C-alpha positions in Angstrom: -0.5 0.8 0.1 2.8 2.6 0.4 4.3 1.5 -2.9 1.2 2.5 -4.3 0.4 5.9 -2.5 4.5 7.0 -3.6 3.6 6.1 -6.9 0.7 8.1 -7.4 2.4 10.9 -5.4 5.4 11.0 -7.7 2.8 11.4 -11.1 3.1 15.0 -11.9 -0.7 16.3 -12.5 -1.5 18.2 -14.8 -3.0 22.1 -14.9 -6.6 21.7 -14.3 -7.4 23.2 -17.3 -4.6 22.3 -19.5 -5.7 18.9 -18.9 -8.4 18.6 -22.0 -4.8 20.2 -24.2 -2.7 17.3 -22.1 -5.2 15.0 -23.5 -5.2 15.6 -27.2 -1.8 15.8 -26.7 -1.5 12.4 -26.0 -4.3 11.2 -27.8 -2.1 11.8 -31.0 0.9 10.4 -29.4 -0.2 7.4 -28.7 -2.5 6.6 -31.4 -0.5 8.3 -34.9 3.1 8.7 -34.9 2.8 12.3 -35.1 6.0 14.0 -32.6 3.9 15.4 -30.5 4.7 14.1 -27.1 2.7 15.0 -23.2 4.9 15.2 -19.8 1.2 13.9 -17.9 1.1 10.7 -20.0 0.8 8.5 -16.8 -1.8 10.9 -15.5 -5.3 9.5 -15.3 -7.3 12.2 -16.2 -5.4 13.2 -19.0 -6.3 9.0 -20.2 -10.3 10.1 -19.8 -9.9 12.8 -21.5 -7.6 11.9 -24.5 -10.9 9.8 -25.3 -12.5 12.6 -26.1 -10.8 13.3 -29.1 -10.2 9.3 -30.8 -12.6 10.7 -33.7 -10.2 14.0 -34.5 -7.3 12.2 -34.7 -9.2 10.1 -36.6 -10.2 12.7 -39.3 -6.8 14.1 -39.1 -5.8 10.4 -40.0 -8.2 10.2 -42.8 -7.0 14.1 -44.3 -3.3 12.9 -44.3 -3.7 10.2 -45.9 -6.6 11.7 -48.8 -3.9 13.7 -49.8 -2.8 12.1 -52.0 -6.4 11.7 -54.5 -6.9 15.9 -53.1 -3.2 16.2 -55.3 -5.1 13.5 -58.3 -8.2 14.7 -57.9 -7.5 18.7 -58.2 -3.9 19.0 -60.1 -4.4 16.0 -62.7 -6.6 16.3 -66.4 -10.2 14.5 -65.7 -8.6 11.8 -68.4 -6.2 10.5 -66.2 -7.3 11.3 -63.1 -10.0 8.3 -62.8 -7.6 5.6 -62.8 -4.8 7.6 -60.8 -7.9 7.9 -57.8 -8.0 4.3 -57.8 -4.1 4.0 -57.5 -4.4 6.7 -54.4 -6.8 4.6 -53.0 -4.5 1.4 -52.2 -1.8 4.9 -50.5 -4.8 5.6 -48.3 -5.2 1.9 -47.3 -1.3 2.3 -46.9 -1.7 5.5 -45.1 -4.2 4.5 -43.0 -1.3 1.6 -41.3 1.7 3.4 -41.5 0.0 6.6 -39.9 -0.6 4.3 -36.7 2.5 2.7 -36.8 0.5 -0.2 -37.7 -0.8 -1.2 -33.9 -4.3 -1.6 -34.8 -3.8 -4.0 -37.6 -1.5 -5.8 -35.2 -4.5 -6.2 -32.7 -6.4 -7.8 -35.2 -3.7 -10.3 -36.8 -3.9 -11.4 -32.6 -7.4 -11.8 -32.5 -7.5 -13.8 -36.0 -5.5 -16.4 -33.9 -6.2 -16.1 -30.4 -9.6 -16.6 -31.4 -9.8 -19.3 -34.2 -7.2 -21.4 -31.8 -8.6 -24.6 -30.7 -7.3 -23.0 -26.8 -9.5 -24.7 -24.0 -9.1 -21.5 -21.4 -9.4 -17.4 -22.4 -5.9 -17.8 -20.0 -4.6 -19.5 -23.0 -6.1 -17.4 -26.2 -4.4 -13.9 -23.8 -1.2 -16.2 -23.7 -1.8 -16.6 -28.2 -2.6 -13.1 -28.1 0.9 -11.8 -26.7 3.3 -14.4 -28.9 4.7 -11.8 -31.8 4.4 -15.1 -34.6 2.0 -14.3 -37.4 -0.6 -17.3 -37.4 -1.6 -18.5 -41.3 -5.4 -17.5 -39.5 -4.0 -13.9 -39.1 -2.7 -13.6 -42.2 -5.6 -14.8 -44.3 -7.9 -12.3 -42.7 -5.5 -9.4 -43.4 -5.5 -10.4 -46.9 -8.8 -10.6 -46.4 -9.3 -7.4 -45.0 -7.0 -5.3 -47.3 -8.5 -6.9 -49.7 -11.8 -5.8 -48.9 -10.7 -2.1 -48.1 -9.5 -2.1 -51.3 -12.1 -3.2 -53.3 -14.8 -1.0 -51.7 -12.8 1.7 -51.6 -12.3 1.7 -55.5 -16.1 0.9 -56.2 -17.0 4.0 -54.2 -13.9 5.8 -56.1 -16.6 4.5 -59.3 -19.6 5.3 -58.2 -18.7 8.8 -56.9 -17.5 9.7 -60.3 -20.5 8.7 -61.4 -22.9 10.4 -58.8 -21.3 13.5 -58.6 -19.6 16.5 -60.2 -17.0 16.7 -58.1 -14.3 14.5 -56.0 -15.2 16.9 -52.5 -18.4 14.7 -51.0 -16.1 11.4 -52.3 -12.6 13.1 -49.5 -14.6 14.8 -47.2 -16.1 11.2 -46.7 -12.5 8.6 -46.4 -12.0 11.7 -43.9 -14.5 11.2 -41.8 -15.3 7.1 -42.4 -11.4 7.0 -39.7 -13.4 8.7 -37.2 -16.5 6.9 -36.8 -13.5 3.8 -36.3 -12.5 5.9 -33.6 -15.8 6.5 -32.3 -16.7 2.7 -32.4 -13.1 1.4 -30.8 -14.5 4.0 -28.3 -17.9 3.1 -27.2 -16.8 -0.6 -26.8 -13.8 0.5 -24.3 -16.7 2.3 -22.5 -19.0 -1.3 -22.1 -15.3 -3.7 -22.1 -13.9 -5.3 -19.3 -10.4 -5.3 -19.3 -10.1 -9.2 -18.5 -6.1 -8.7 -17.5 -4.2 -7.2 -13.8 -2.0 -5.5 -16.0 -1.1 -3.4 -19.6 -1.7 -0.3 -21.3 -5.6 -1.4 -22.1 -6.4 -1.2 -19.0 -6.3 2.7 -18.5 -8.6 2.7 -21.3 -11.2 0.0 -21.4 -14.0 0.4 -18.8 -13.1 3.2 -17.8 -13.8 5.4 -20.5 -15.5 9.0 -18.7 -19.1 9.9 -19.7 -18.2 13.8 -20.7 -15.2 12.0 -23.1 -18.0 9.6 -25.1 -20.2 12.9 -25.5 -17.7 15.1 -26.6 -16.0 12.2 -29.5 -20.3 11.5 -29.9 -20.2 15.1 -30.7 -17.6 15.3 -33.2 -19.6 12.8 -35.7 -21.6 16.0 -36.5 -20.3 16.5 -39.3 -21.9 13.1 -41.1 -25.0 14.8 -41.3 -23.7 17.3 -43.0 -22.2 15.3 -45.6 -25.0 12.3 -45.7 -29.2 12.6 -45.0 -30.5 11.1 -42.4 -30.6 8.1 -44.1 -26.7 7.4 -44.9 -25.8 8.8 -41.9 -28.0 5.9 -39.7 -27.1 3.5 -42.4 -22.4 4.4 -41.2 -24.3 4.1 -37.9 -25.8 0.5 -38.2 -22.8 -1.0 -39.6 -20.8 0.2 -37.1 -22.4 -0.7 -33.7 -23.0 -3.6 -35.9 -19.4 -4.4 -35.4 -18.5 -3.0 -32.0 -21.8 -5.9 -30.7 -19.8 -8.5 -32.4 -16.1 -7.4 -30.4 -18.3 -6.9 -27.7 -19.8 -10.7 -27.7 -16.8 -12.6 -29.1 -14.0 -11.1 -26.9 -16.9 -12.8 -23.5 -17.1 -15.3 -25.7 -13.1 -16.3 -25.9 -10.8 -15.1 -23.7 -13.4 -13.1 -21.1 -13.0 -8.6 -21.8 -11.8 -6.7 -23.9 -7.9 -6.0 -24.3 -6.2 -3.2 -26.6 -5.7 -5.8 -29.4 -9.6 -6.5 -29.1 -9.6 -2.2 -29.7 -7.4 -2.5 -32.1 -9.6 -5.4 -34.0 -12.9 -3.3 -34.4 -11.3 -0.3 -35.5 -10.1 -2.2 -38.3 -13.1 -3.2 -38.8 -14.9 -0.5 -38.2 -13.3 1.1 -41.1 -14.5 -1.5 -42.8 -17.8 -1.3 -42.5 -17.9 2.5 -42.5 -16.5 2.5 -46.0 -19.2 -0.2 -47.3 -22.2 2.5 -45.1 -20.4 5.0 -48.2 -20.7 2.8 -50.8 -24.3 1.9 -50.3 -25.3 5.4 -49.3 -23.9 6.4 -52.5 -25.3 3.8 -54.8 -28.7 3.5 -53.2 
Protein backbone atom coordinates (compact mmCIF):
# COMPACT_ATOMS: atom_id res chain seq x y z
CA UNK A 1 0.00 0.00 0.00
CA UNK A 2 2.88 2.36 0.81
CA UNK A 3 4.42 1.68 -2.62
CA UNK A 4 1.11 2.48 -4.34
CA UNK A 5 0.81 5.73 -2.39
CA UNK A 6 4.38 6.72 -3.30
CA UNK A 7 3.74 5.87 -6.95
CA UNK A 8 0.62 8.05 -7.02
CA UNK A 9 2.50 10.95 -5.42
CA UNK A 10 5.29 10.68 -8.03
CA UNK A 11 2.87 11.09 -10.96
CA UNK A 12 3.02 14.55 -12.49
CA UNK A 13 -0.37 16.21 -12.38
CA UNK A 14 -1.40 18.56 -15.18
CA UNK A 15 -2.99 21.92 -14.31
CA UNK A 16 -6.76 21.46 -14.35
CA UNK A 17 -7.41 23.87 -17.23
CA UNK A 18 -4.71 22.22 -19.35
CA UNK A 19 -5.91 18.63 -18.86
CA UNK A 20 -8.00 18.64 -22.10
CA UNK A 21 -5.03 20.00 -24.07
CA UNK A 22 -2.67 17.36 -22.72
CA UNK A 23 -5.38 14.79 -23.39
CA UNK A 24 -5.30 15.83 -27.05
CA UNK A 25 -1.51 15.54 -27.14
CA UNK A 26 -1.72 12.10 -25.54
CA UNK A 27 -4.38 10.95 -28.02
CA UNK A 28 -2.28 12.05 -31.00
CA UNK A 29 0.93 10.50 -29.66
CA UNK A 30 -0.84 7.26 -28.69
CA UNK A 31 -2.93 6.77 -31.84
CA UNK A 32 -0.49 8.13 -34.43
CA UNK A 33 3.21 8.33 -35.16
CA UNK A 34 3.15 12.13 -35.19
CA UNK A 35 5.89 13.50 -32.89
CA UNK A 36 3.67 15.11 -30.24
CA UNK A 37 4.05 14.17 -26.60
CA UNK A 38 2.88 15.15 -23.13
CA UNK A 39 4.80 14.85 -19.89
CA UNK A 40 1.55 13.99 -18.10
CA UNK A 41 1.03 10.70 -19.95
CA UNK A 42 0.81 8.75 -16.66
CA UNK A 43 -2.13 10.70 -15.23
CA UNK A 44 -5.54 9.05 -15.52
CA UNK A 45 -7.34 12.39 -15.89
CA UNK A 46 -5.30 13.04 -19.02
CA UNK A 47 -6.08 9.55 -20.30
CA UNK A 48 -9.76 10.19 -19.67
CA UNK A 49 -9.72 13.41 -21.67
CA UNK A 50 -7.61 11.85 -24.43
CA UNK A 51 -10.53 9.57 -25.32
CA UNK A 52 -12.69 12.60 -26.15
CA UNK A 53 -10.33 13.38 -29.03
CA UNK A 54 -10.26 9.93 -30.65
CA UNK A 55 -12.60 10.86 -33.55
CA UNK A 56 -10.64 14.08 -34.11
CA UNK A 57 -7.45 12.01 -34.35
CA UNK A 58 -9.25 9.85 -36.89
CA UNK A 59 -10.08 12.93 -38.97
CA UNK A 60 -6.45 14.04 -38.80
CA UNK A 61 -5.26 10.61 -39.95
CA UNK A 62 -7.89 10.55 -42.70
CA UNK A 63 -6.93 14.03 -43.92
CA UNK A 64 -3.26 13.08 -44.17
CA UNK A 65 -4.04 9.74 -45.82
CA UNK A 66 -6.31 11.28 -48.45
CA UNK A 67 -3.73 13.91 -49.49
CA UNK A 68 -2.60 12.01 -52.66
CA UNK A 69 -6.23 11.78 -53.75
CA UNK A 70 -6.65 15.54 -53.31
CA UNK A 71 -3.59 16.17 -55.50
CA UNK A 72 -4.82 13.79 -58.22
CA UNK A 73 -8.35 15.22 -58.21
CA UNK A 74 -7.31 18.87 -58.36
CA UNK A 75 -4.07 19.04 -60.34
CA UNK A 76 -4.40 16.37 -63.05
CA UNK A 77 -6.61 16.39 -66.16
CA UNK A 78 -9.89 14.44 -65.89
CA UNK A 79 -8.78 11.90 -68.53
CA UNK A 80 -5.99 10.55 -66.33
CA UNK A 81 -7.42 11.33 -62.91
CA UNK A 82 -9.81 8.36 -62.54
CA UNK A 83 -7.15 5.60 -62.91
CA UNK A 84 -4.85 7.53 -60.58
CA UNK A 85 -7.69 7.94 -58.09
CA UNK A 86 -7.97 4.14 -58.01
CA UNK A 87 -4.23 3.97 -57.34
CA UNK A 88 -4.41 6.68 -54.69
CA UNK A 89 -6.96 4.59 -52.79
CA UNK A 90 -4.18 2.07 -52.16
CA UNK A 91 -1.94 4.86 -50.89
CA UNK A 92 -4.84 5.90 -48.66
CA UNK A 93 -4.97 2.43 -47.09
CA UNK A 94 -1.19 2.28 -46.73
CA UNK A 95 -1.12 5.72 -45.11
CA UNK A 96 -3.84 4.77 -42.62
CA UNK A 97 -1.69 1.89 -41.40
CA UNK A 98 1.64 3.73 -41.53
CA UNK A 99 0.32 6.75 -39.61
CA UNK A 100 -0.88 4.45 -36.81
CA UNK A 101 2.33 2.36 -36.73
CA UNK A 102 0.09 -0.59 -37.73
CA UNK A 103 -0.92 -0.70 -34.06
CA UNK A 104 -4.55 -1.60 -34.72
CA UNK A 105 -3.72 -3.93 -37.60
CA UNK A 106 -1.45 -5.90 -35.26
CA UNK A 107 -4.32 -6.20 -32.78
CA UNK A 108 -6.60 -7.47 -35.54
CA UNK A 109 -4.08 -10.17 -36.50
CA UNK A 110 -3.58 -11.20 -32.86
CA UNK A 111 -7.34 -11.56 -32.37
CA UNK A 112 -7.71 -13.65 -35.53
CA UNK A 113 -5.06 -16.08 -34.30
CA UNK A 114 -6.33 -16.27 -30.72
CA UNK A 115 -10.04 -16.46 -31.46
CA UNK A 116 -9.60 -19.21 -34.04
CA UNK A 117 -7.38 -21.26 -31.73
CA UNK A 118 -8.55 -24.56 -30.28
CA UNK A 119 -7.15 -23.50 -26.89
CA UNK A 120 -9.49 -24.56 -24.13
CA UNK A 121 -9.30 -21.56 -21.79
CA UNK A 122 -9.41 -17.76 -22.09
CA UNK A 123 -6.00 -17.61 -20.39
CA UNK A 124 -4.38 -19.70 -23.12
CA UNK A 125 -5.98 -17.56 -25.83
CA UNK A 126 -4.67 -14.42 -24.16
CA UNK A 127 -1.19 -15.97 -24.19
CA UNK A 128 -1.56 -16.57 -27.93
CA UNK A 129 -2.37 -12.88 -28.35
CA UNK A 130 0.95 -11.99 -26.71
CA UNK A 131 2.90 -14.28 -29.06
CA UNK A 132 4.86 -12.10 -31.55
CA UNK A 133 4.62 -14.77 -34.25
CA UNK A 134 1.80 -14.61 -36.80
CA UNK A 135 -0.26 -17.67 -37.66
CA UNK A 136 -1.87 -18.67 -40.95
CA UNK A 137 -5.31 -17.50 -39.80
CA UNK A 138 -4.00 -14.01 -39.11
CA UNK A 139 -2.28 -13.87 -42.51
CA UNK A 140 -5.42 -15.00 -44.32
CA UNK A 141 -7.71 -12.60 -42.45
CA UNK A 142 -5.27 -9.72 -42.94
CA UNK A 143 -5.19 -10.30 -46.70
CA UNK A 144 -8.98 -10.51 -46.86
CA UNK A 145 -9.32 -7.30 -44.82
CA UNK A 146 -6.96 -5.34 -47.08
CA UNK A 147 -8.54 -6.68 -50.27
CA UNK A 148 -12.04 -5.90 -48.99
CA UNK A 149 -11.05 -2.33 -48.08
CA UNK A 150 -9.27 -1.74 -51.40
CA UNK A 151 -12.14 -3.19 -53.45
CA UNK A 152 -14.74 -1.17 -51.55
CA UNK A 153 -12.75 2.06 -51.90
CA UNK A 154 -12.41 1.58 -55.66
CA UNK A 155 -16.16 0.95 -55.95
CA UNK A 156 -16.78 4.16 -53.98
CA UNK A 157 -14.51 6.14 -56.32
CA UNK A 158 -16.13 4.67 -59.43
CA UNK A 159 -19.71 5.25 -58.27
CA UNK A 160 -18.89 8.71 -56.92
CA UNK A 161 -17.38 9.67 -60.30
CA UNK A 162 -20.72 8.80 -61.92
CA UNK A 163 -22.92 10.49 -59.32
CA UNK A 164 -20.99 13.61 -58.31
CA UNK A 165 -19.49 16.33 -60.50
CA UNK A 166 -16.82 16.99 -57.87
CA UNK A 167 -14.53 14.69 -55.89
CA UNK A 168 -15.06 16.79 -52.76
CA UNK A 169 -17.85 14.60 -51.28
CA UNK A 170 -15.80 11.42 -51.57
CA UNK A 171 -12.72 13.10 -50.10
CA UNK A 172 -14.76 14.35 -47.14
CA UNK A 173 -16.24 10.89 -46.58
CA UNK A 174 -12.82 9.24 -46.60
CA UNK A 175 -11.65 11.77 -44.02
CA UNK A 176 -14.69 11.06 -41.83
CA UNK A 177 -14.51 7.24 -41.99
CA UNK A 178 -11.44 6.86 -39.70
CA UNK A 179 -13.06 9.18 -37.17
CA UNK A 180 -16.21 7.07 -37.06
CA UNK A 181 -14.10 3.93 -36.64
CA UNK A 182 -12.31 5.44 -33.65
CA UNK A 183 -15.62 6.38 -32.10
CA UNK A 184 -16.67 2.74 -32.50
CA UNK A 185 -13.49 1.69 -30.72
CA UNK A 186 -14.28 4.14 -27.92
CA UNK A 187 -17.81 2.75 -27.57
CA UNK A 188 -16.41 -0.76 -27.23
CA UNK A 189 -13.96 0.45 -24.58
CA UNK A 190 -16.80 2.09 -22.66
CA UNK A 191 -18.87 -1.13 -22.41
CA UNK A 192 -15.96 -3.56 -22.12
CA UNK A 193 -14.22 -5.16 -19.16
CA UNK A 194 -10.45 -5.59 -19.11
CA UNK A 195 -9.55 -9.25 -18.42
CA UNK A 196 -5.92 -8.73 -17.35
CA UNK A 197 -4.41 -7.24 -14.21
CA UNK A 198 -1.99 -5.03 -16.13
CA UNK A 199 -1.54 -3.57 -19.59
CA UNK A 200 -2.09 -0.37 -21.55
CA UNK A 201 -5.70 -1.35 -22.18
CA UNK A 202 -6.32 -1.03 -18.45
CA UNK A 203 -6.08 2.75 -18.92
CA UNK A 204 -8.94 2.75 -21.42
CA UNK A 205 -11.23 -0.29 -21.22
CA UNK A 206 -14.08 0.30 -18.79
CA UNK A 207 -12.68 3.72 -17.87
CA UNK A 208 -14.21 6.00 -20.49
CA UNK A 209 -15.63 9.13 -18.79
CA UNK A 210 -19.16 10.08 -19.80
CA UNK A 211 -18.04 13.55 -20.86
CA UNK A 212 -15.39 12.11 -23.18
CA UNK A 213 -17.97 9.86 -24.83
CA UNK A 214 -20.33 12.83 -25.25
CA UNK A 215 -17.64 15.09 -26.74
CA UNK A 216 -16.48 12.31 -29.06
CA UNK A 217 -20.08 11.83 -30.24
CA UNK A 218 -20.32 15.55 -31.03
CA UNK A 219 -17.35 15.20 -33.36
CA UNK A 220 -19.50 12.93 -35.55
CA UNK A 221 -21.83 15.80 -36.48
CA UNK A 222 -20.03 16.37 -39.84
CA UNK A 223 -21.34 12.98 -40.98
CA UNK A 224 -24.84 14.44 -41.17
CA UNK A 225 -23.58 17.45 -43.11
CA UNK A 226 -22.27 15.15 -45.85
CA UNK A 227 -24.93 12.41 -45.66
CA UNK A 228 -28.67 12.57 -45.47
CA UNK A 229 -30.20 10.85 -42.44
CA UNK A 230 -30.33 7.49 -44.24
CA UNK A 231 -26.61 7.52 -45.00
CA UNK A 232 -25.75 8.55 -41.45
CA UNK A 233 -28.01 5.86 -40.03
CA UNK A 234 -26.35 3.24 -42.26
CA UNK A 235 -22.90 4.23 -40.97
CA UNK A 236 -24.01 3.99 -37.35
CA UNK A 237 -25.83 0.69 -37.89
CA UNK A 238 -22.84 -0.95 -39.57
CA UNK A 239 -20.33 0.26 -36.99
CA UNK A 240 -22.65 -0.60 -34.08
CA UNK A 241 -22.85 -4.14 -35.41
CA UNK A 242 -19.03 -4.31 -35.35
CA UNK A 243 -18.88 -3.01 -31.77
CA UNK A 244 -21.33 -5.57 -30.41
CA UNK A 245 -19.78 -8.37 -32.44
CA UNK A 246 -16.36 -7.83 -30.86
CA UNK A 247 -17.86 -7.31 -27.40
CA UNK A 248 -19.73 -10.63 -27.52
CA UNK A 249 -16.87 -12.50 -29.19
CA UNK A 250 -14.18 -11.16 -26.84
CA UNK A 251 -16.21 -11.92 -23.72
CA UNK A 252 -16.77 -15.48 -24.92
CA UNK A 253 -13.21 -16.16 -26.08
CA UNK A 254 -10.90 -14.29 -23.70
CA UNK A 255 -13.15 -13.06 -20.90
CA UNK A 256 -13.14 -9.38 -21.80
CA UNK A 257 -11.87 -6.61 -24.07
CA UNK A 258 -8.13 -6.00 -24.48
CA UNK A 259 -6.17 -3.45 -26.46
CA UNK A 260 -5.85 -5.96 -29.30
CA UNK A 261 -9.63 -6.32 -29.42
CA UNK A 262 -9.99 -2.54 -29.62
CA UNK A 263 -7.57 -2.56 -32.56
CA UNK A 264 -9.53 -5.33 -34.28
CA UNK A 265 -12.73 -3.38 -33.72
CA UNK A 266 -11.22 -0.26 -35.28
CA UNK A 267 -9.93 -2.08 -38.37
CA UNK A 268 -13.25 -3.76 -39.06
CA UNK A 269 -15.19 -0.60 -38.20
CA UNK A 270 -13.24 1.21 -40.94
CA UNK A 271 -14.36 -1.47 -43.38
CA UNK A 272 -17.93 -1.18 -42.08
CA UNK A 273 -17.85 2.61 -42.46
CA UNK A 274 -16.64 2.60 -46.07
CA UNK A 275 -19.14 -0.18 -46.89
CA UNK A 276 -21.93 2.00 -45.52
CA UNK A 277 -20.59 4.92 -47.57
CA UNK A 278 -20.68 2.74 -50.70
CA UNK A 279 -24.28 1.75 -50.03
CA UNK A 280 -25.26 5.35 -49.30
CA UNK A 281 -23.97 6.65 -52.65
CA UNK A 282 -25.28 3.78 -54.76
CA UNK A 283 -28.75 3.07 -53.38
